[in-house]
N, C-alpha and C positions, 0 to 999 in steps of 0.2 A: 503493500501502498505506499511505501514511501516512494516508491518507485513512480506511481501514481501521482501522487500530489505534486514530487518534483517536476513530471511532465507539464502537467496541468499547471503550474503556478510558470514556470517556465513558458509554457504558452499565451499563458494572460500576462506575462510582462513584455512579451515581445510585441503583442498586438496594442497594448498601454504605450509602449516608446513609439510606435509606428503614426498611433493616432496620434501623440503629443507631436510628434515631429511635423509630421503633415499641418497640423493647427499652424505652427511655428512657422513653415514655409509658406503655407498659405497667407500669414496674418491672419488668421482670423479666431486665434486661440486668445480667449478673453479669461482672467482669474477665476470667475465662477464657471466655467466650461472645463478648464481644468483641474478644479474641484472635484466637479461632478465626474470626472472620469477617473480620477483617483478615488473617490469612492467607489464610482460602481468596480475597479480594478481588486480594491481591499475585500468588498462585499465577496467576489467572487472566489478568492482566494479565501475566504474563511467560508465559503459556503462550501468546497472543494476537500477542504481541512475536515467539517464536517461531516462531512460525505463518506470523508476515507475512517474518520473515526468510528462510523456507524456499523460500515463494514466489516471493519476489523472484530466490532461487537458480537456482530452476527453469528462472524467466523467461528470465534471463540465460543460461544454459546451451541453452535452447531457442532461443534468438534467434542464438546463436554456431553451433549445427547448422544452423541454416536458412541462415545466411550462406556457412557453407563449402558447403552443397548447391546456394546459387546460383552459385558460381563455375565 
């Protein structure tokens, strides 16, 4: 799951950087739009982190259930 989080965070970071650079080059980047892009990127990373933690929890729970059934 750490690999999934790393890949997803990297993709979000690259997309964030491209959008910021595009806004700077076109001179359309304002403080409010930069703030909005930053908040969206942070929210996406936090959502991805929560999703990976939830999947890990489910896998642990299923593994323990499987061990109990195998006894």
